[in-house]
C-alpha positions in Angstrom: -4.1 -6.6 -62.9 -6.7 -6.2 -65.7 -8.2 -9.7 -65.1 -8.4 -8.9 -61.3 -10.2 -5.7 -62.1 -12.6 -7.5 -64.5 -13.2 -10.2 -61.9 -14.1 -7.6 -59.3 -16.4 -5.8 -61.7 -18.2 -9.1 -62.5 -18.7 -9.7 -58.8 -20.2 -6.2 -58.4 -22.5 -6.9 -61.4 -23.6 -10.1 -59.7 -24.5 -8.1 -56.6 -26.3 -5.4 -58.4 -27.0 -6.2 -62.1 -28.7 -2.8 -62.7 -26.0 -0.5 -61.4 -25.1 1.8 -64.3 -21.7 2.6 -63.0 -20.8 -1.1 -63.0 -22.2 -1.6 -66.4 -20.2 1.4 -67.7 -17.0 0.2 -66.0 -17.4 -3.3 -67.6 -18.1 -1.8 -71.0 -15.0 0.3 -70.7 -12.9 -2.6 -69.4 -14.0 -4.8 -72.3 -13.4 -1.9 -74.8 -9.9 -1.4 -73.4 -9.1 -5.0 -73.9 -10.5 -5.0 -77.4 -13.4 -7.3 -76.6 -15.7 -5.2 -78.8 -18.6 -7.6 -78.7 -18.9 -7.5 -74.9 -18.2 -3.8 -74.7 -21.0 -3.2 -77.2 -23.3 -5.4 -75.2 -22.8 -3.4 -72.0 -22.9 0.0 -73.8 -26.2 -0.9 -75.5 -27.6 -2.1 -72.2 -26.7 1.2 -70.7 -28.3 3.2 -73.5 -31.5 1.1 -73.3 -31.8 0.9 -69.5 -30.1 4.0 -68.3 -30.5 6.6 -71.1 -29.5 9.4 -68.8 -26.0 7.9 -68.2 -24.5 10.5 -70.5 -20.9 9.2 -70.5 -22.0 6.1 -72.4 -22.8 7.9 -75.7 -19.4 9.2 -76.4 -17.7 5.9 -75.9 -20.3 3.9 -77.7 -20.1 6.3 -80.6 -16.3 6.0 -80.7 -16.7 2.2 -80.7 -19.1 2.3 -83.6 -16.6 4.5 -85.5 -13.8 2.0 -84.7 -16.1 -0.8 -86.1 -16.6 1.3 -89.3 -20.3 2.1 -88.6 -20.3 5.9 -88.9 -24.1 6.2 -89.3 -24.7 4.4 -85.9 -22.0 6.6 -84.3 -23.7 9.7 -85.6 -27.1 8.5 -84.3 -25.6 7.7 -80.9 -23.8 11.1 -80.7 -27.2 12.8 -81.4 -29.0 10.8 -78.7 -26.2 11.7 -76.3 -26.4 15.4 -77.1 -30.1 15.2 -76.2 -29.4 13.4 -73.0 -26.7 15.8 -72.0 -28.9 18.8 -72.7 -31.7 17.2 -70.6 -29.2 16.9 -67.7 -27.8 20.3 -68.4 -24.3 18.8 -68.8 -22.9 21.3 -71.3 -19.4 19.8 -71.0 -20.6 16.4 -72.1 -22.8 18.1 -74.8 -19.7 19.9 -76.1 -17.7 16.7 -76.3 -20.5 14.8 -78.0 -21.0 17.7 -80.5 -17.3 17.7 -81.3 -17.3 13.9 -81.8 -20.4 14.2 -84.0 -18.9 17.0 -86.1 -15.6 15.0 -86.5 -17.5 11.8 -87.5 -19.7 13.8 -89.9 -16.7 15.5 -91.5 -17.9 18.9 -90.2 -14.7 19.8 -88.3 -12.4 22.2 -90.1 -9.3 24.2 -89.5 -8.9 27.8 -90.2 -6.3 28.5 -92.9 
């Protein structure tokens, strides 16, 4: 099923190589199958060419964390918070802020 989905997404990409939803879906598909190199490529393309596609930032940040690059993750979360604020997407902003705080070690539990 996964290879069928990937094949279909690649067809969509061929038809419209600049569709941010297709780029995001491909990045997510590659990330799910642990092809981090291809996932990173598509996430970075989204950040570069579609900086207002807010969903990208959370997943790219998480991927950077998975790869052990906390500084890059923090940077991406910050950029995502700015993009979310600009779109007035407070739900996305809150998720990005939580991810940022967690990655920065700023989350804490009340005792």
